[in-house]
Legacy VTK file of the C-alpha trace (Angstrom):
# vtk DataFile Version 3.0
C-alpha trace
ASCII
DATASET POLYDATA
POINTS 405 float
3.191 -2.173 16.113
1.342 0.619 17.920
-1.243 2.938 16.412
1.131 5.819 17.100
3.721 4.164 14.811
1.293 4.322 11.866
1.536 7.490 9.795
-1.586 9.692 9.971
-5.032 8.035 9.825
-6.034 9.486 13.215
-9.767 9.131 12.531
-9.393 5.470 11.525
-7.321 4.714 14.626
-9.935 6.269 16.883
-12.716 4.443 15.034
-10.981 1.075 15.445
-10.375 1.619 19.160
-14.020 2.581 19.681
-15.241 -0.440 17.694
-13.446 -2.686 20.164
-14.348 -0.765 23.303
-18.032 -0.255 22.506
-18.770 -3.762 21.228
-19.337 -2.681 17.620
-16.809 -5.000 16.071
-17.622 -7.580 13.438
-15.795 -10.903 13.548
-14.556 -10.252 9.966
-13.106 -6.896 8.902
-11.820 -5.780 5.517
-9.214 -3.000 5.643
-9.388 -1.536 2.139
-6.686 0.971 1.229
-4.461 1.717 -1.731
-0.737 1.057 -1.708
1.092 3.347 0.695
-1.984 4.276 2.728
-0.866 2.172 5.688
-3.620 -0.459 5.654
-1.258 -3.285 6.639
0.466 -1.343 9.469
-2.995 -0.380 10.744
-4.065 -4.037 10.734
-0.926 -5.008 12.634
-1.465 -2.242 15.196
-5.113 -3.242 15.527
-4.184 -6.886 16.171
-1.753 -5.786 18.878
-4.439 -3.531 20.395
-6.806 -6.492 20.637
-4.337 -8.799 22.409
-2.789 -6.110 24.642
-3.172 -7.215 28.275
-3.937 -3.728 29.542
-6.558 -3.064 26.878
-8.416 -6.347 27.378
-8.348 -6.112 31.148
-5.838 -8.791 32.051
-3.209 -6.510 33.570
-2.959 -5.750 37.261
-3.875 -2.120 36.642
-7.095 -2.944 34.808
-8.891 -5.913 36.404
-12.399 -5.388 35.109
-13.014 -8.963 34.004
-15.392 -8.197 31.128
-14.886 -9.792 27.691
-13.150 -7.707 25.062
-16.128 -7.280 22.753
-18.671 -6.870 25.564
-17.899 -3.472 27.113
-20.807 -1.083 27.271
-18.392 1.720 28.114
-14.828 2.269 26.837
-12.094 0.307 28.571
-10.656 2.491 31.328
-7.222 2.480 32.919
-8.041 2.640 36.613
-4.806 4.475 37.405
-5.247 7.352 34.934
-9.019 7.232 34.453
-8.547 7.423 30.676
-9.819 5.006 28.057
-7.199 3.088 26.091
-6.683 4.451 22.581
-3.579 2.382 21.846
-1.881 -0.776 23.016
0.436 -0.294 25.984
3.522 -1.534 24.152
4.916 -2.887 27.428
3.090 -6.102 28.345
4.185 -9.578 27.260
1.477 -9.746 24.580
2.586 -6.435 23.052
6.209 -7.530 23.024
5.341 -10.706 21.110
2.941 -8.932 18.760
5.567 -6.310 17.959
7.987 -9.071 16.912
5.228 -10.888 14.966
5.571 -14.011 17.138
2.380 -13.853 19.210
0.916 -17.404 19.112
-2.660 -16.149 18.706
-2.002 -13.763 15.798
-1.769 -15.714 12.553
-0.716 -14.333 9.170
-1.614 -15.249 5.619
-0.101 -13.709 2.477
0.784 -14.585 -1.136
3.586 -17.144 -1.475
5.387 -18.932 -4.286
6.363 -22.508 -5.047
10.059 -23.127 -4.401
10.141 -26.260 -6.550
7.784 -28.272 -8.710
5.157 -30.147 -6.740
5.360 -27.863 -3.704
2.197 -26.927 -1.833
3.416 -23.758 -0.127
1.835 -22.194 2.949
2.442 -18.870 4.649
4.057 -20.600 7.607
6.805 -21.830 5.245
7.855 -18.201 4.837
7.287 -17.026 8.419
10.891 -15.943 9.043
11.024 -14.017 5.754
7.652 -12.397 6.514
8.805 -11.127 9.897
12.014 -9.738 8.430
10.199 -8.118 5.510
7.510 -6.390 7.542
9.841 -5.179 10.300
12.144 -3.674 7.670
9.462 -2.262 5.389
5.952 -2.064 6.911
4.763 0.048 3.952
6.080 -2.391 1.332
3.789 -3.633 -1.413
3.155 -7.117 -2.731
5.741 -6.713 -5.502
8.389 -5.883 -2.890
7.366 -8.940 -0.884
7.459 -11.359 -3.805
10.882 -10.093 -4.862
12.042 -10.376 -1.252
11.302 -14.116 -1.292
12.892 -14.574 -4.720
9.785 -14.797 -6.881
11.379 -13.130 -9.921
8.687 -13.775 -12.563
6.678 -16.285 -10.520
3.119 -15.412 -9.561
2.189 -15.252 -5.892
-0.868 -17.109 -4.616
-2.801 -17.873 -1.460
-3.243 -21.586 -2.104
-5.809 -24.232 -1.269
-3.230 -25.756 1.066
-2.997 -22.407 2.825
-6.793 -22.282 3.242
-6.738 -25.745 4.806
-3.984 -24.624 7.170
-6.006 -21.554 8.197
-9.006 -23.745 9.002
-6.782 -26.023 11.081
-5.094 -23.188 12.991
-8.287 -21.352 13.828
-10.033 -24.498 14.984
-7.579 -24.761 17.882
-8.041 -22.972 21.187
-6.094 -19.769 21.719
-2.794 -20.129 23.576
-2.444 -16.881 25.535
-4.925 -14.264 24.433
-8.669 -14.564 24.760
-8.889 -14.117 20.999
-7.421 -15.719 17.881
-6.721 -13.298 15.036
-5.997 -13.975 11.382
-4.414 -11.108 9.434
-4.696 -11.942 5.715
-2.757 -9.595 3.466
-3.872 -9.292 -0.155
-6.951 -11.576 -0.283
-7.017 -10.622 -3.974
-4.572 -13.511 -4.406
-7.172 -16.026 -3.267
-8.499 -17.965 -6.209
-11.641 -20.060 -6.099
-9.892 -21.938 -3.296
-10.986 -19.035 -1.109
-14.466 -20.535 -1.024
-13.029 -23.099 1.396
-12.993 -20.294 3.989
-16.602 -19.193 3.574
-18.098 -21.358 6.305
-15.260 -20.457 8.681
-15.745 -16.721 8.087
-19.525 -16.927 8.323
-19.600 -19.179 11.399
-16.201 -18.767 13.067
-15.170 -20.533 16.267
-15.761 -18.468 19.435
-13.485 -15.464 19.948
-12.052 -15.534 16.418
-11.330 -12.368 14.451
-10.546 -12.088 10.729
-8.710 -8.998 9.466
-8.370 -8.903 5.679
-6.094 -6.237 4.189
-6.690 -5.432 0.515
-6.019 -2.823 -2.169
-8.665 -3.695 -4.764
-12.252 -4.453 -3.788
-13.078 -5.647 -7.305
-10.507 -8.467 -7.211
-11.780 -10.053 -3.982
-14.157 -12.999 -4.190
-17.651 -11.569 -3.836
-18.615 -14.406 -1.526
-15.884 -13.334 0.907
-16.480 -9.620 0.439
-20.130 -9.929 1.454
-19.148 -11.509 4.762
-16.870 -8.708 5.977
-17.299 -5.304 7.584
-15.600 -2.710 5.391
-13.068 -0.256 6.858
-11.901 2.175 4.168
-8.364 3.513 4.582
-7.850 6.805 2.695
-4.574 7.916 1.181
-2.421 10.075 3.414
-2.351 13.854 3.314
0.713 15.292 1.575
1.732 17.020 4.805
1.626 13.703 6.679
3.918 12.105 4.092
6.202 15.138 4.198
6.498 15.071 7.992
7.091 11.305 8.000
9.940 11.663 5.502
11.547 14.366 7.633
11.147 12.503 10.926
11.739 8.901 9.816
14.172 9.253 6.918
15.875 12.542 7.892
15.015 14.066 4.516
15.600 17.793 4.056
12.287 19.729 4.313
12.432 21.054 0.731
13.079 17.622 -0.754
10.434 16.077 1.504
7.864 18.585 0.243
8.728 17.842 -3.390
8.646 14.049 -2.912
5.371 14.202 -0.969
3.826 16.266 -3.766
4.747 13.642 -6.355
3.752 10.682 -4.173
0.254 12.116 -3.558
-0.482 10.347 -0.299
1.343 7.099 -1.107
4.112 6.656 1.471
5.497 3.597 -0.313
5.843 5.650 -3.471
7.550 8.417 -1.504
10.173 5.981 -0.244
10.675 4.664 -3.770
11.194 8.191 -5.037
13.848 8.759 -2.390
15.717 5.678 -3.603
15.778 7.156 -7.099
16.462 10.723 -5.990
19.741 10.814 -7.909
18.019 9.999 -11.204
17.795 12.928 -13.584
14.228 12.354 -14.729
13.943 15.873 -16.149
16.845 15.368 -18.573
15.390 12.037 -19.641
12.012 13.662 -20.198
13.537 16.590 -22.099
15.369 14.187 -24.424
12.136 12.289 -25.014
10.173 15.418 -25.862
12.875 16.687 -28.231
13.137 13.370 -30.050
9.352 13.100 -30.264
8.516 16.626 -31.443
11.329 16.759 -33.974
10.196 13.377 -35.335
13.826 12.258 -35.187
13.510 8.519 -35.683
17.124 7.814 -34.774
16.878 9.793 -31.533
13.572 8.100 -30.706
15.034 4.614 -31.167
18.050 5.549 -29.032
15.843 6.986 -26.281
13.482 3.993 -26.265
16.469 1.640 -26.056
17.850 3.626 -23.114
14.599 3.735 -21.128
13.860 0.055 -21.764
17.051 -0.809 -19.854
16.007 1.077 -16.731
14.005 -1.761 -15.229
10.344 -1.863 -14.308
10.478 0.155 -11.090
12.547 2.948 -12.651
10.213 3.092 -15.636
7.233 3.480 -13.301
9.009 6.214 -11.351
9.783 8.081 -14.565
6.152 7.955 -15.723
5.014 9.021 -12.252
7.386 11.993 -12.427
6.034 13.064 -15.831
2.492 12.757 -14.493
3.411 15.023 -11.601
4.854 17.646 -13.950
1.675 17.619 -16.027
-0.404 18.192 -12.901
1.863 21.108 -12.016
1.314 22.501 -15.530
-2.397 22.817 -14.757
-1.643 24.424 -11.375
0.706 26.848 -13.134
-2.086 28.016 -15.427
-4.477 28.610 -12.539
-2.376 29.569 -9.518
0.792 30.967 -11.026
4.440 29.946 -10.468
4.510 30.938 -6.777
2.372 27.969 -5.711
4.333 25.152 -7.335
6.555 22.561 -5.636
9.043 22.596 -8.518
12.670 23.518 -9.075
13.487 26.396 -11.405
14.370 24.010 -14.254
11.103 22.091 -13.769
9.103 25.308 -13.675
10.692 26.400 -16.961
9.859 23.023 -18.521
6.247 23.279 -17.318
5.898 26.758 -18.834
7.219 25.515 -22.173
4.875 22.532 -22.074
1.923 24.842 -21.435
2.793 26.783 -24.588
2.570 23.752 -26.851
-0.258 21.789 -25.200
-3.726 22.594 -23.932
-5.252 21.229 -20.731
-7.213 18.712 -22.815
-4.028 17.474 -24.480
-2.278 17.216 -21.111
-5.169 15.169 -19.771
-4.864 12.854 -22.771
-1.144 12.406 -22.055
-1.881 11.630 -18.396
-4.316 8.935 -19.523
-1.670 7.337 -21.737
0.940 7.490 -18.968
-1.454 5.785 -16.551
-2.155 3.049 -19.077
1.578 2.578 -19.652
2.177 2.207 -15.891
-0.590 -0.387 -15.765
1.046 -2.418 -18.537
4.509 -2.124 -16.969
3.057 -3.656 -13.795
2.045 -6.608 -15.936
5.488 -7.112 -17.487
4.846 -5.478 -20.848
7.811 -5.369 -23.235
9.574 -2.076 -22.472
10.719 -1.299 -26.013
7.331 -1.933 -27.572
5.500 -0.013 -24.853
7.634 3.145 -24.972
7.808 3.123 -28.754
3.995 3.028 -28.929
3.784 5.705 -26.228
6.145 7.942 -28.220
3.920 7.701 -31.299
0.814 8.520 -29.253
2.566 11.493 -27.658
3.502 12.844 -31.082
-0.094 12.631 -32.316
-1.491 14.225 -29.162
0.914 17.173 -29.190
1.669 17.833 -32.869
-1.628 16.836 -34.456
-3.800 17.833 -31.458
-5.365 14.366 -31.529
-6.804 13.103 -28.269
-6.024 9.384 -28.243
-8.909 7.233 -27.050
-8.623 6.039 -23.455
-10.145 2.675 -24.365
LINES 1 406
405 0 1 2 3 4 5 6 7 8 9 10 11 12 13 14 15 16 17 18 19 20 21 22 23 24 25 26 27 28 29 30 31 32 33 34 35 36 37 38 39 40 41 42 43 44 45 46 47 48 49 50 51 52 53 54 55 56 57 58 59 60 61 62 63 64 65 66 67 68 69 70 71 72 73 74 75 76 77 78 79 80 81 82 83 84 85 86 87 88 89 90 91 92 93 94 95 96 97 98 99 100 101 102 103 104 105 106 107 108 109 110 111 112 113 114 115 116 117 118 119 120 121 122 123 124 125 126 127 128 129 130 131 132 133 134 135 136 137 138 139 140 141 142 143 144 145 146 147 148 149 150 151 152 153 154 155 156 157 158 159 160 161 162 163 164 165 166 167 168 169 170 171 172 173 174 175 176 177 178 179 180 181 182 183 184 185 186 187 188 189 190 191 192 193 194 195 196 197 198 199 200 201 202 203 204 205 206 207 208 209 210 211 212 213 214 215 216 217 218 219 220 221 222 223 224 225 226 227 228 229 230 231 232 233 234 235 236 237 238 239 240 241 242 243 244 245 246 247 248 249 250 251 252 253 254 255 256 257 258 259 260 261 262 263 264 265 266 267 268 269 270 271 272 273 274 275 276 277 278 279 280 281 282 283 284 285 286 287 288 289 290 291 292 293 294 295 296 297 298 299 300 301 302 303 304 305 306 307 308 309 310 311 312 313 314 315 316 317 318 319 320 321 322 323 324 325 326 327 328 329 330 331 332 333 334 335 336 337 338 339 340 341 342 343 344 345 346 347 348 349 350 351 352 353 354 355 356 357 358 359 360 361 362 363 364 365 366 367 368 369 370 371 372 373 374 375 376 377 378 379 380 381 382 383 384 385 386 387 388 389 390 391 392 393 394 395 396 397 398 399 400 401 402 403 404
């Protein structure tokens, strides 16, 4: 993958290229970015940049002979006189890296046991990993685990995997001057991750670790302290909008609406497109009517209906309601002309503003966020939405702000 194939993040791309070219690169990097920010695609593009024959001076057009991390000046293409800001995409190394088969770029990621007694390693799922990433470079760990048939199994980066990493990186590189390990989701390392401490702290010559994570708090502190942090921000809404138009051929108006809801998360934007035919507004209107009228029968029917949607649909629905509440606040301040809403949604937002204050809306947002968190952790759908309905009723009718604790 090339840097130009990664959505947005122009400053990060330039920073990474300069780190390599100006000898400012640590042997262990942590790419920290939330879901949909493009942290994994950036890591893949960075790995290809490092092994690219033109960038590291092995091509006929760039015979400078200096080591990759030892340039005092940026690497220069002698034909054009320009420094390299991306891999060439044409050399043998780039071709292999693009297909995820370069022998000096190793991958580690959460895996599952296929049968009792298994000691799974990432290499056992190499074919599935290549297919998954090439199809969905912005996929998240849930997508990956479902792709390999995890169902309700937990993914892990195992002790056996750590031993395999140590073995692989102790070998000499095959083609490139450098060996690279791209570890996706080091949050899934248990205490077994301590096996890697000595390797990360005192790696073999010309070895580069690239860890790609979403949550800094869930990474072993002993590993975290040994890495150089590269923070990956969420995308701008306009970047998501343009990507949807160019890559998914989405109509500009729909792309603008989806990008507004996704809020910089390209993975979420793609998920929203998959559920574009869902009538979330009607579902939300039915919920509000059943809740405010205290119609127990209608509430039970609605909860039963939403509990059958499945986890991803439930999350999308809550995300949609969150977006509408944010637009309610914008409506109060900026007026209806500055909203990315349909006419029906704008009418719903105006009605919601009449019966709830900003403080109440903030309380609802808090409860929706908590509900999404619990859905991620396989909470019972009926119990969760029934409890959420009761909290909504108290917040709106009784003007009670439910504690966020």
